VEXVODO-882809 format. One record per atom (N, C-alpha, C): residue in one letter; atom name; x, y, z. Coordinates in nm, 2 decimals, padded with zeros to 4 digits. Example, Ala and Ser with C-alpha at 12.3 -4.5 7.8 and 13.67 -1.06 7.14 Angstrom:
<nodes>
{resn=A	name=N	xx=01.32	yy=-00.57	zz=00.78}
{resn=A	name=CA	xx=01.23	yy=-00.45	zz=00.78}
{resn=A	name=C	xx=01.32	yy=-00.33	zz=00.78}
{resn=S	name=N	xx=01.28	yy=-00.22	zz=00.71}
{resn=S	name=CA	xx=01.37	yy=-00.11	zz=00.71}
{resn=S	name=C	xx=01.29	yy=00.00	zz=00.79}
</nodes>
This chain:
<nodes>
{resn=Q	name=N	xx=01.66	yy=01.06	zz=00.75}
{resn=Q	name=CA	xx=01.58	yy=01.06	zz=00.63}
{resn=Q	name=C	xx=01.51	yy=00.92	zz=00.63}
{resn=V	name=N	xx=01.38	yy=00.92	zz=00.61}
{resn=V	name=CA	xx=01.31	yy=00.80	zz=00.61}
{resn=V	name=C	xx=01.30	yy=00.75	zz=00.46}
{resn=Q	name=N	xx=01.34	yy=00.62	zz=00.45}
{resn=Q	name=CA	xx=01.32	yy=00.55	zz=00.32}
{resn=Q	name=C	xx=01.23	yy=00.44	zz=00.33}
{resn=L	name=N	xx=01.15	yy=00.42	zz=00.23}
{resn=L	name=CA	xx=01.05	yy=00.31	zz=00.22}
{resn=L	name=C	xx=01.10	yy=00.21	zz=00.12}
{resn=V	name=N	xx=01.13	yy=00.09	zz=00.16}
{resn=V	name=CA	xx=01.19	yy=-00.01	zz=00.07}
{resn=V	name=C	xx=01.08	yy=-00.11	zz=00.03}
{resn=Q	name=N	xx=01.05	yy=-00.12	zz=-00.09}
{resn=Q	name=CA	xx=00.94	yy=-00.21	zz=-00.14}
{resn=Q	name=C	xx=01.00	yy=-00.34	zz=-00.20}
{resn=S	name=N	xx=00.92	yy=-00.45	zz=-00.19}
{resn=S	name=CA	xx=00.96	yy=-00.57	zz=-00.26}
{resn=S	name=C	xx=00.83	yy=-00.64	zz=-00.29}
{resn=G	name=N	xx=00.84	yy=-00.74	zz=-00.38}
{resn=G	name=CA	xx=00.73	yy=-00.82	zz=-00.43}
{resn=G	name=C	xx=00.68	yy=-00.77	zz=-00.56}
{resn=G	name=N	xx=00.56	yy=-00.80	zz=-00.60}
{resn=G	name=CA	xx=00.51	yy=-00.77	zz=-00.73}
{resn=G	name=C	xx=00.54	yy=-00.87	zz=-00.83}
{resn=G	name=N	xx=00.52	yy=-00.83	zz=-00.96}
{resn=G	name=CA	xx=00.55	yy=-00.92	zz=-01.07}
{resn=G	name=C	xx=00.43	yy=-00.94	zz=-01.16}
{resn=S	name=N	xx=00.44	yy=-01.05	zz=-01.23}
{resn=S	name=CA	xx=00.33	yy=-01.08	zz=-01.33}
{resn=S	name=C	xx=00.25	yy=-01.20	zz=-01.29}
{resn=V	name=N	xx=00.13	yy=-01.20	zz=-01.31}
{resn=V	name=CA	xx=00.04	yy=-01.31	zz=-01.28}
{resn=V	name=C	xx=-00.08	yy=-01.31	zz=-01.37}
{resn=Q	name=N	xx=-00.14	yy=-01.43	zz=-01.38}
{resn=Q	name=CA	xx=-00.27	yy=-01.44	zz=-01.46}
{resn=Q	name=C	xx=-00.38	yy=-01.40	zz=-01.37}
{resn=A	name=N	xx=-00.49	yy=-01.35	zz=-01.44}
{resn=A	name=CA	xx=-00.61	yy=-01.32	zz=-01.37}
{resn=A	name=C	xx=-00.66	yy=-01.43	zz=-01.28}
{resn=G	name=N	xx=-00.70	yy=-01.39	zz=-01.16}
{resn=G	name=CA	xx=-00.74	yy=-01.49	zz=-01.05}
{resn=G	name=C	xx=-00.62	yy=-01.53	zz=-00.96}
{resn=G	name=N	xx=-00.50	yy=-01.49	zz=-01.00}
{resn=G	name=CA	xx=-00.39	yy=-01.52	zz=-00.92}
{resn=G	name=C	xx=-00.37	yy=-01.43	zz=-00.80}
{resn=S	name=N	xx=-00.25	yy=-01.45	zz=-00.73}
{resn=S	name=CA	xx=-00.22	yy=-01.37	zz=-00.61}
{resn=S	name=C	xx=-00.08	yy=-01.32	zz=-00.61}
{resn=L	name=N	xx=-00.06	yy=-01.21	zz=-00.55}
{resn=L	name=CA	xx=00.07	yy=-01.15	zz=-00.53}
{resn=L	name=C	xx=00.08	yy=-01.09	zz=-00.39}
{resn=R	name=N	xx=00.20	yy=-01.07	zz=-00.34}
{resn=R	name=CA	xx=00.21	yy=-01.00	zz=-00.21}
{resn=R	name=C	xx=00.32	yy=-00.89	zz=-00.23}
{resn=L	name=N	xx=00.29	yy=-00.78	zz=-00.18}
{resn=L	name=CA	xx=00.39	yy=-00.67	zz=-00.17}
{resn=L	name=C	xx=00.43	yy=-00.64	zz=-00.03}
{resn=S	name=N	xx=00.55	yy=-00.60	zz=-00.01}
{resn=S	name=CA	xx=00.61	yy=-00.57	zz=00.12}
{resn=S	name=C	xx=00.67	yy=-00.43	zz=00.12}
{resn=C	name=N	xx=00.66	yy=-00.36	zz=00.23}
{resn=C	name=CA	xx=00.72	yy=-00.23	zz=00.24}
{resn=C	name=C	xx=00.78	yy=-00.21	zz=00.38}
{resn=A	name=N	xx=00.90	yy=-00.17	zz=00.39}
{resn=A	name=CA	xx=00.96	yy=-00.15	zz=00.53}
{resn=A	name=C	xx=01.02	yy=-00.01	zz=00.53}
{resn=A	name=N	xx=01.00	yy=00.06	zz=00.64}
{resn=A	name=CA	xx=01.06	yy=00.19	zz=00.66}
{resn=A	name=C	xx=01.20	yy=00.17	zz=00.72}
{resn=S	name=N	xx=01.29	yy=00.26	zz=00.68}
{resn=S	name=CA	xx=01.43	yy=00.24	zz=00.72}
{resn=S	name=C	xx=01.46	yy=00.28	zz=00.86}
{resn=V	name=N	xx=01.37	yy=00.37	zz=00.92}
{resn=V	name=CA	xx=01.39	yy=00.41	zz=01.05}
{resn=V	name=C	xx=01.25	yy=00.42	zz=01.12}
{resn=N	name=N	xx=01.25	yy=00.41	zz=01.25}
{resn=N	name=CA	xx=01.13	yy=00.43	zz=01.33}
{resn=N	name=C	xx=01.11	yy=00.58	zz=01.36}
{resn=T	name=N	xx=00.99	yy=00.63	zz=01.33}
{resn=T	name=CA	xx=00.97	yy=00.77	zz=01.35}
{resn=T	name=C	xx=00.83	yy=00.80	zz=01.38}
{resn=Y	name=N	xx=00.81	yy=00.89	zz=01.47}
{resn=Y	name=CA	xx=00.67	yy=00.93	zz=01.51}
{resn=Y	name=C	xx=00.60	yy=00.99	zz=01.39}
{resn=R	name=N	xx=00.67	yy=01.02	zz=01.28}
{resn=R	name=CA	xx=00.60	yy=01.08	zz=01.17}
{resn=R	name=C	xx=00.54	yy=00.98	zz=01.08}
{resn=I	name=N	xx=00.55	yy=00.85	zz=01.11}
{resn=I	name=CA	xx=00.48	yy=00.75	zz=01.04}
{resn=I	name=C	xx=00.37	yy=00.70	zz=01.12}
{resn=R	name=N	xx=00.25	yy=00.74	zz=01.10}
{resn=R	name=CA	xx=00.13	yy=00.69	zz=01.17}
{resn=R	name=C	xx=00.04	yy=00.62	zz=01.08}
{resn=Y	name=N	xx=00.05	yy=00.65	zz=00.95}
{resn=Y	name=CA	xx=-00.03	yy=00.57	zz=00.85}
{resn=Y	name=C	xx=00.07	yy=00.52	zz=00.74}
{resn=M	name=N	xx=00.05	yy=00.40	zz=00.70}
{resn=M	name=CA	xx=00.13	yy=00.34	zz=00.59}
{resn=M	name=C	xx=00.03	yy=00.27	zz=00.50}
{resn=G	name=N	xx=00.07	yy=00.26	zz=00.37}
{resn=G	name=CA	xx=-00.01	yy=00.18	zz=00.28}
{resn=G	name=C	xx=00.03	yy=00.19	zz=00.14}
{resn=W	name=N	xx=-00.06	yy=00.17	zz=00.05}
{resn=W	name=CA	xx=-00.03	yy=00.16	zz=-00.09}
{resn=W	name=C	xx=-00.12	yy=00.25	zz=-00.18}
{resn=F	name=N	xx=-00.06	yy=00.30	zz=-00.28}
{resn=F	name=CA	xx=-00.12	yy=00.37	zz=-00.39}
{resn=F	name=C	xx=-00.08	yy=00.30	zz=-00.51}
{resn=R	name=N	xx=-00.15	yy=00.32	zz=-00.62}
{resn=R	name=CA	xx=-00.12	yy=00.26	zz=-00.75}
{resn=R	name=C	xx=-00.15	yy=00.36	zz=-00.86}
{resn=Q	name=N	xx=-00.07	yy=00.35	zz=-00.97}
{resn=Q	name=CA	xx=-00.09	yy=00.43	zz=-01.09}
{resn=Q	name=C	xx=-00.08	yy=00.35	zz=-01.21}
{resn=A	name=N	xx=-00.19	yy=00.34	zz=-01.29}
{resn=A	name=CA	xx=-00.19	yy=00.27	zz=-01.42}
{resn=A	name=C	xx=-00.15	yy=00.37	zz=-01.53}
{resn=P	name=N	xx=-00.10	yy=00.32	zz=-01.64}
{resn=P	name=CA	xx=-00.07	yy=00.41	zz=-01.75}
{resn=P	name=C	xx=-00.18	yy=00.50	zz=-01.79}
{resn=G	name=N	xx=-00.16	yy=00.63	zz=-01.80}
{resn=G	name=CA	xx=-00.26	yy=00.72	zz=-01.84}
{resn=G	name=C	xx=-00.36	yy=00.76	zz=-01.74}
{resn=K	name=N	xx=-00.34	yy=00.71	zz=-01.62}
{resn=K	name=CA	xx=-00.44	yy=00.74	zz=-01.51}
{resn=K	name=C	xx=-00.37	yy=00.81	zz=-01.39}
{resn=E	name=N	xx=-00.45	yy=00.87	zz=-01.31}
{resn=E	name=CA	xx=-00.40	yy=00.93	zz=-01.19}
{resn=E	name=C	xx=-00.37	yy=00.83	zz=-01.08}
{resn=R	name=N	xx=-00.28	yy=00.86	zz=-00.99}
{resn=R	name=CA	xx=-00.25	yy=00.77	zz=-00.88}
{resn=R	name=C	xx=-00.37	yy=00.77	zz=-00.79}
{resn=E	name=N	xx=-00.40	yy=00.65	zz=-00.74}
{resn=E	name=CA	xx=-00.52	yy=00.63	zz=-00.65}
{resn=E	name=C	xx=-00.48	yy=00.54	zz=-00.53}
{resn=V	name=N	xx=-00.55	yy=00.56	zz=-00.43}
{resn=V	name=CA	xx=-00.52	yy=00.49	zz=-00.31}
{resn=V	name=C	xx=-00.57	yy=00.34	zz=-00.32}
{resn=V	name=N	xx=-00.50	yy=00.25	zz=-00.26}
{resn=V	name=CA	xx=-00.54	yy=00.11	zz=-00.26}
{resn=V	name=C	xx=-00.58	yy=00.06	zz=-00.12}
{resn=A	name=N	xx=-00.49	yy=00.08	zz=-00.03}
{resn=A	name=CA	xx=-00.52	yy=00.03	zz=00.11}
{resn=A	name=C	xx=-00.42	yy=00.10	zz=00.20}
{resn=I	name=N	xx=-00.47	yy=00.14	zz=00.32}
{resn=I	name=CA	xx=-00.40	yy=00.21	zz=00.42}
{resn=I	name=C	xx=-00.42	yy=00.14	zz=00.56}
{resn=I	name=N	xx=-00.32	yy=00.15	zz=00.64}
{resn=I	name=CA	xx=-00.33	yy=00.09	zz=00.78}
{resn=I	name=C	xx=-00.28	yy=00.20	zz=00.87}
{resn=Y	name=N	xx=-00.35	yy=00.21	zz=00.99}
{resn=Y	name=CA	xx=-00.31	yy=00.31	zz=01.09}
{resn=Y	name=C	xx=-00.22	yy=00.23	zz=01.18}
{resn=T	name=N	xx=-00.09	yy=00.27	zz=01.18}
{resn=T	name=CA	xx=00.01	yy=00.19	zz=01.26}
{resn=T	name=C	xx=00.01	yy=00.22	zz=01.41}
{resn=D	name=N	xx=-00.05	yy=00.33	zz=01.45}
{resn=D	name=CA	xx=-00.05	yy=00.37	zz=01.59}
{resn=D	name=C	xx=-00.17	yy=00.32	zz=01.67}
{resn=A	name=N	xx=-00.25	yy=00.24	zz=01.61}
{resn=A	name=CA	xx=-00.37	yy=00.19	zz=01.68}
{resn=A	name=C	xx=-00.34	yy=00.10	zz=01.80}
{resn=T	name=N	xx=-00.40	yy=00.13	zz=01.91}
{resn=T	name=CA	xx=-00.37	yy=00.06	zz=02.03}
{resn=T	name=C	xx=-00.48	yy=-00.04	zz=02.07}
{resn=D	name=N	xx=-00.60	yy=-00.02	zz=02.00}
{resn=D	name=CA	xx=-00.71	yy=-00.11	zz=02.04}
{resn=D	name=C	xx=-00.75	yy=-00.19	zz=01.92}
{resn=G	name=N	xx=-00.65	yy=-00.23	zz=01.84}
{resn=G	name=CA	xx=-00.68	yy=-00.31	zz=01.72}
{resn=G	name=C	xx=-00.64	yy=-00.23	zz=01.60}
{resn=L	name=N	xx=-00.61	yy=-00.30	zz=01.49}
{resn=L	name=CA	xx=-00.57	yy=-00.23	zz=01.37}
{resn=L	name=C	xx=-00.68	yy=-00.16	zz=01.31}
{resn=T	name=N	xx=-00.65	yy=-00.05	zz=01.24}
{resn=T	name=CA	xx=-00.75	yy=00.02	zz=01.16}
{resn=T	name=C	xx=-00.70	yy=00.02	zz=01.02}
{resn=T	name=N	xx=-00.79	yy=-00.03	zz=00.93}
{resn=T	name=CA	xx=-00.75	yy=-00.04	zz=00.79}
{resn=T	name=C	xx=-00.85	yy=00.02	zz=00.70}
{resn=Y	name=N	xx=-00.81	yy=00.07	zz=00.59}
{resn=Y	name=CA	xx=-00.90	yy=00.14	zz=00.49}
{resn=Y	name=C	xx=-00.87	yy=00.08	zz=00.36}
{resn=Y	name=N	xx=-00.97	yy=00.06	zz=00.28}
{resn=Y	name=CA	xx=-00.96	yy=00.00	zz=00.14}
{resn=Y	name=C	xx=-01.04	yy=00.08	zz=00.04}
{resn=A	name=N	xx=-00.98	yy=00.09	zz=-00.08}
{resn=A	name=CA	xx=-01.06	yy=00.14	zz=-00.19}
{resn=A	name=C	xx=-01.17	yy=00.04	zz=-00.22}
{resn=D	name=N	xx=-01.28	yy=00.09	zz=-00.27}
{resn=D	name=CA	xx=-01.39	yy=00.00	zz=-00.30}
{resn=D	name=C	xx=-01.35	yy=-00.11	zz=-00.40}
{resn=S	name=N	xx=-01.27	yy=-00.07	zz=-00.49}
{resn=S	name=CA	xx=-01.23	yy=-00.16	zz=-00.60}
{resn=S	name=C	xx=-01.15	yy=-00.28	zz=-00.56}
{resn=V	name=N	xx=-01.10	yy=-00.28	zz=-00.44}
{resn=V	name=CA	xx=-01.02	yy=-00.39	zz=-00.39}
{resn=V	name=C	xx=-01.07	yy=-00.46	zz=-00.26}
{resn=K	name=N	xx=-01.18	yy=-00.41	zz=-00.21}
{resn=K	name=CA	xx=-01.24	yy=-00.46	zz=-00.09}
{resn=K	name=C	xx=-01.28	yy=-00.61	zz=-00.11}
{resn=G	name=N	xx=-01.24	yy=-00.69	zz=-00.02}
{resn=G	name=CA	xx=-01.27	yy=-00.84	zz=-00.03}
{resn=G	name=C	xx=-01.17	yy=-00.92	zz=-00.11}
{resn=R	name=N	xx=-01.08	yy=-00.85	zz=-00.17}
{resn=R	name=CA	xx=-00.97	yy=-00.92	zz=-00.25}
{resn=R	name=C	xx=-00.83	yy=-00.89	zz=-00.20}
{resn=F	name=N	xx=-00.81	yy=-00.77	zz=-00.15}
{resn=F	name=CA	xx=-00.68	yy=-00.73	zz=-00.10}
{resn=F	name=C	xx=-00.68	yy=-00.72	zz=00.05}
{resn=T	name=N	xx=-00.57	yy=-00.75	zz=00.12}
{resn=T	name=CA	xx=-00.56	yy=-00.74	zz=00.26}
{resn=T	name=C	xx=-00.43	yy=-00.67	zz=00.30}
{resn=I	name=N	xx=-00.44	yy=-00.56	zz=00.37}
{resn=I	name=CA	xx=-00.32	yy=-00.49	zz=00.42}
{resn=I	name=C	xx=-00.30	yy=-00.54	zz=00.57}
{resn=S	name=N	xx=-00.17	yy=-00.56	zz=00.60}
{resn=S	name=CA	xx=-00.14	yy=-00.60	zz=00.73}
{resn=S	name=C	xx=-00.01	yy=-00.54	zz=00.78}
{resn=Q	name=N	xx=00.01	yy=-00.55	zz=00.91}
{resn=Q	name=CA	xx=00.14	yy=-00.50	zz=00.97}
{resn=Q	name=C	xx=00.23	yy=-00.61	zz=01.01}
{resn=G	name=N	xx=00.36	yy=-00.60	zz=00.98}
{resn=G	name=CA	xx=00.45	yy=-00.70	zz=01.02}
{resn=G	name=C	xx=00.49	yy=-00.69	zz=01.17}
{resn=N	name=N	xx=00.58	yy=-00.78	zz=01.21}
{resn=N	name=CA	xx=00.62	yy=-00.77	zz=01.35}
{resn=N	name=C	xx=00.69	yy=-00.64	zz=01.38}
{resn=A	name=N	xx=00.76	yy=-00.59	zz=01.28}
{resn=A	name=CA	xx=00.82	yy=-00.45	zz=01.30}
{resn=A	name=C	xx=00.71	yy=-00.35	zz=01.27}
{resn=K	name=N	xx=00.70	yy=-00.25	zz=01.35}
{resn=K	name=CA	xx=00.58	yy=-00.16	zz=01.35}
{resn=K	name=C	xx=00.57	yy=-00.10	zz=01.21}
{resn=Y	name=N	xx=00.68	yy=-00.06	zz=01.15}
{resn=Y	name=CA	xx=00.67	yy=00.01	zz=01.02}
{resn=Y	name=C	xx=00.71	yy=-00.08	zz=00.91}
{resn=T	name=N	xx=00.65	yy=-00.20	zz=00.91}
{resn=T	name=CA	xx=00.66	yy=-00.29	zz=00.80}
{resn=T	name=C	xx=00.51	yy=-00.33	zz=00.76}
{resn=V	name=N	xx=00.48	yy=-00.31	zz=00.64}
{resn=V	name=CA	xx=00.34	yy=-00.35	zz=00.60}
{resn=V	name=C	xx=00.34	yy=-00.44	zz=00.48}
{resn=Y	name=N	xx=00.24	yy=-00.52	zz=00.47}
{resn=Y	name=CA	xx=00.22	yy=-00.61	zz=00.35}
{resn=Y	name=C	xx=00.09	yy=-00.58	zz=00.29}
{resn=L	name=N	xx=00.08	yy=-00.61	zz=00.16}
{resn=L	name=CA	xx=-00.04	yy=-00.61	zz=00.08}
{resn=L	name=C	xx=-00.06	yy=-00.74	zz=00.01}
{resn=Q	name=N	xx=-00.15	yy=-00.82	zz=00.06}
{resn=Q	name=CA	xx=-00.18	yy=-00.95	zz=00.00}
{resn=Q	name=C	xx=-00.29	yy=-00.92	zz=-00.10}
{resn=M	name=N	xx=-00.26	yy=-00.96	zz=-00.23}
{resn=M	name=CA	xx=-00.36	yy=-00.93	zz=-00.33}
{resn=M	name=C	xx=-00.40	yy=-01.06	zz=-00.39}
{resn=N	name=N	xx=-00.53	yy=-01.09	zz=-00.37}
{resn=N	name=CA	xx=-00.59	yy=-01.22	zz=-00.42}
{resn=N	name=C	xx=-00.69	yy=-01.18	zz=-00.53}
{resn=S	name=N	xx=-00.73	yy=-01.29	zz=-00.61}
{resn=S	name=CA	xx=-00.83	yy=-01.27	zz=-00.71}
{resn=S	name=C	xx=-00.80	yy=-01.15	zz=-00.80}
{resn=L	name=N	xx=-00.67	yy=-01.14	zz=-00.84}
{resn=L	name=CA	xx=-00.63	yy=-01.03	zz=-00.92}
{resn=L	name=C	xx=-00.70	yy=-01.02	zz=-01.06}
{resn=K	name=N	xx=-00.72	yy=-00.90	zz=-01.10}
{resn=K	name=CA	xx=-00.79	yy=-00.87	zz=-01.23}
{resn=K	name=C	xx=-00.70	yy=-00.79	zz=-01.32}
{resn=P	name=N	xx=-00.72	yy=-00.79	zz=-01.45}
{resn=P	name=CA	xx=-00.63	yy=-00.71	zz=-01.54}
{resn=P	name=C	xx=-00.63	yy=-00.57	zz=-01.50}
{resn=E	name=N	xx=-00.75	yy=-00.52	zz=-01.45}
{resn=E	name=CA	xx=-00.75	yy=-00.38	zz=-01.41}
{resn=E	name=C	xx=-00.67	yy=-00.34	zz=-01.29}
{resn=D	name=N	xx=-00.62	yy=-00.44	zz=-01.22}
{resn=D	name=CA	xx=-00.53	yy=-00.41	zz=-01.11}
{resn=D	name=C	xx=-00.38	yy=-00.39	zz=-01.16}
{resn=T	name=N	xx=-00.36	yy=-00.40	zz=-01.29}
{resn=T	name=CA	xx=-00.23	yy=-00.37	zz=-01.34}
{resn=T	name=C	xx=-00.19	yy=-00.23	zz=-01.32}
{resn=A	name=N	xx=-00.08	yy=-00.21	zz=-01.26}
{resn=A	name=CA	xx=-00.03	yy=-00.07	zz=-01.23}
{resn=A	name=C	xx=00.10	yy=-00.08	zz=-01.16}
{resn=M	name=N	xx=00.16	yy=00.04	zz=-01.14}
{resn=M	name=CA	xx=00.28	yy=00.06	zz=-01.06}
{resn=M	name=C	xx=00.22	yy=00.08	zz=-00.92}
{resn=Y	name=N	xx=00.27	yy=00.01	zz=-00.82}
{resn=Y	name=CA	xx=00.22	yy=00.02	zz=-00.69}
{resn=Y	name=C	xx=00.33	yy=00.09	zz=-00.60}
{resn=Y	name=N	xx=00.29	yy=00.19	zz=-00.52}
{resn=Y	name=CA	xx=00.38	yy=00.27	zz=-00.44}
{resn=Y	name=C	xx=00.34	yy=00.26	zz=-00.30}
{resn=C	name=N	xx=00.44	yy=00.23	zz=-00.21}
{resn=C	name=CA	xx=00.42	yy=00.23	zz=-00.07}
{resn=C	name=C	xx=00.43	yy=00.38	zz=-00.03}
{resn=A	name=N	xx=00.35	yy=00.42	zz=00.07}
{resn=A	name=CA	xx=00.34	yy=00.55	zz=00.12}
{resn=A	name=C	xx=00.33	yy=00.55	zz=00.27}
{resn=A	name=N	xx=00.38	yy=00.66	zz=00.33}
{resn=A	name=CA	xx=00.38	yy=00.67	zz=00.48}
{resn=A	name=C	xx=00.37	yy=00.82	zz=00.51}
{resn=G	name=N	xx=00.30	yy=00.85	zz=00.63}
{resn=G	name=CA	xx=00.30	yy=00.98	zz=00.67}
{resn=G	name=C	xx=00.23	yy=01.00	zz=00.80}
{resn=P	name=N	xx=00.22	yy=01.12	zz=00.86}
{resn=P	name=CA	xx=00.16	yy=01.14	zz=00.99}
{resn=P	name=C	xx=00.01	yy=01.16	zz=00.98}
{resn=L	name=N	xx=-00.04	yy=01.22	zz=00.88}
{resn=L	name=CA	xx=-00.18	yy=01.25	zz=00.87}
{resn=L	name=C	xx=-00.24	yy=01.31	zz=00.99}
{resn=Y	name=N	xx=-00.19	yy=01.42	zz=01.04}
{resn=Y	name=CA	xx=-00.25	yy=01.48	zz=01.16}
{resn=Y	name=C	xx=-00.38	yy=01.55	zz=01.12}
{resn=S	name=N	xx=-00.40	yy=01.57	zz=00.99}
{resn=S	name=CA	xx=-00.53	yy=01.62	zz=00.94}
{resn=S	name=C	xx=-00.56	yy=01.56	zz=00.80}
{resn=G	name=N	xx=-00.68	yy=01.58	zz=00.76}
{resn=G	name=CA	xx=-00.71	yy=01.53	zz=00.62}
{resn=G	name=C	xx=-00.76	yy=01.39	zz=00.61}
{resn=Y	name=N	xx=-00.75	yy=01.34	zz=00.50}
{resn=Y	name=CA	xx=-00.81	yy=01.21	zz=00.47}
{resn=Y	name=C	xx=-00.71	yy=01.10	zz=00.43}
{resn=W	name=N	xx=-00.74	yy=00.98	zz=00.46}
{resn=W	name=CA	xx=-00.65	yy=00.87	zz=00.44}
{resn=W	name=C	xx=-00.62	yy=00.84	zz=00.29}
{resn=Y	name=N	xx=-00.72	yy=00.88	zz=00.21}
{resn=Y	name=CA	xx=-00.70	yy=00.86	zz=00.07}
{resn=Y	name=C	xx=-00.63	yy=00.97	zz=-00.01}
{resn=D	name=N	xx=-00.60	yy=01.08	zz=00.06}
{resn=D	name=CA	xx=-00.54	yy=01.19	zz=00.00}
{resn=D	name=C	xx=-00.39	yy=01.18	zz=-00.01}
{resn=E	name=N	xx=-00.33	yy=01.16	zz=-00.13}
{resn=E	name=CA	xx=-00.19	yy=01.13	zz=-00.14}
{resn=E	name=C	xx=-00.10	yy=01.24	zz=-00.10}
{resn=S	name=N	xx=-00.16	yy=01.37	zz=-00.10}
{resn=S	name=CA	xx=-00.08	yy=01.48	zz=-00.05}
{resn=S	name=C	xx=-00.04	yy=01.48	zz=00.09}
{resn=K	name=N	xx=-00.11	yy=01.39	zz=00.17}
{resn=K	name=CA	xx=-00.09	yy=01.38	zz=00.31}
{resn=K	name=C	xx=00.03	yy=01.29	zz=00.35}
{resn=Y	name=N	xx=00.08	yy=01.22	zz=00.25}
{resn=Y	name=CA	xx=00.19	yy=01.12	zz=00.27}
{resn=Y	name=C	xx=00.32	yy=01.18	zz=00.23}
{resn=D	name=N	xx=00.42	yy=01.18	zz=00.33}
{resn=D	name=CA	xx=00.55	yy=01.25	zz=00.31}
{resn=D	name=C	xx=00.65	yy=01.16	zz=00.25}
{resn=Y	name=N	xx=00.63	yy=01.03	zz=00.27}
{resn=Y	name=CA	xx=00.74	yy=00.93	zz=00.23}
{resn=Y	name=C	xx=00.68	yy=00.83	zz=00.13}
{resn=W	name=N	xx=00.76	yy=00.80	zz=00.02}
{resn=W	name=CA	xx=00.72	yy=00.72	zz=-00.08}
{resn=W	name=C	xx=00.83	yy=00.61	zz=-00.12}
{resn=G	name=N	xx=00.78	yy=00.49	zz=-00.15}
{resn=G	name=CA	xx=00.87	yy=00.39	zz=-00.20}
{resn=G	name=C	xx=00.90	yy=00.41	zz=-00.34}
{resn=Q	name=N	xx=00.99	yy=00.32	zz=-00.39}
{resn=Q	name=CA	xx=01.04	yy=00.34	zz=-00.53}
{resn=Q	name=C	xx=00.94	yy=00.29	zz=-00.64}
{resn=G	name=N	xx=00.84	yy=00.22	zz=-00.59}
{resn=G	name=CA	xx=00.74	yy=00.16	zz=-00.69}
{resn=G	name=C	xx=00.78	yy=00.02	zz=-00.73}
{resn=T	name=N	xx=00.67	yy=-00.06	zz=-00.75}
{resn=T	name=CA	xx=00.69	yy=-00.19	zz=-00.80}
{resn=T	name=C	xx=00.58	yy=-00.23	zz=-00.90}
{resn=Q	name=N	xx=00.61	yy=-00.29	zz=-01.01}
{resn=Q	name=CA	xx=00.51	yy=-00.32	zz=-01.11}
{resn=Q	name=C	xx=00.43	yy=-00.44	zz=-01.08}
{resn=V	name=N	xx=00.30	yy=-00.43	zz=-01.09}
{resn=V	name=CA	xx=00.21	yy=-00.55	zz=-01.09}
{resn=V	name=C	xx=00.14	yy=-00.56	zz=-01.22}
{resn=T	name=N	xx=00.15	yy=-00.67	zz=-01.29}
{resn=T	name=CA	xx=00.09	yy=-00.69	zz=-01.42}
{resn=T	name=C	xx=00.00	yy=-00.82	zz=-01.41}
{resn=V	name=N	xx=-00.12	yy=-00.80	zz=-01.44}
{resn=V	name=CA	xx=-00.22	yy=-00.91	zz=-01.44}
{resn=V	name=C	xx=-00.27	yy=-00.93	zz=-01.58}
{resn=S	name=N	xx=-00.25	yy=-01.05	zz=-01.63}
{resn=S	name=CA	xx=-00.29	yy=-01.08	zz=-01.77}
{resn=S	name=C	xx=-00.42	yy=-01.16	zz=-01.77}
{resn=S	name=N	xx=-00.50	yy=-01.14	zz=-01.87}
{resn=S	name=CA	xx=-00.63	yy=-01.21	zz=-01.88}
{resn=S	name=C	xx=-00.61	yy=-01.34	zz=-01.95}
</nodes>
């Protein structure tokens, strides 16, 4: 059974930075894409950033338009460890952030239904 263990997050003022980490408990061929979704109170869960862990010719990353240029997703030394560096945080970034992983043999990177494994969630709060 694959478990995703998250760490990081917390509270920061607008303009500040935070980093999230996510590590899979086992190596499995069923994890080809890993990344982050978030859900703010009263809103639907949305994709933040995804990385293709099986890339052999350089990393492939995807970002929501709302975080491009501010957030960076990266892969750790362990293949199934990913980080989300969040800079220039805004109050609208406040949400519960969830790590996600899955094979995505079809469909789109931003479709949460394509991810089989989820972390426990970590709160990010940005104050103005």
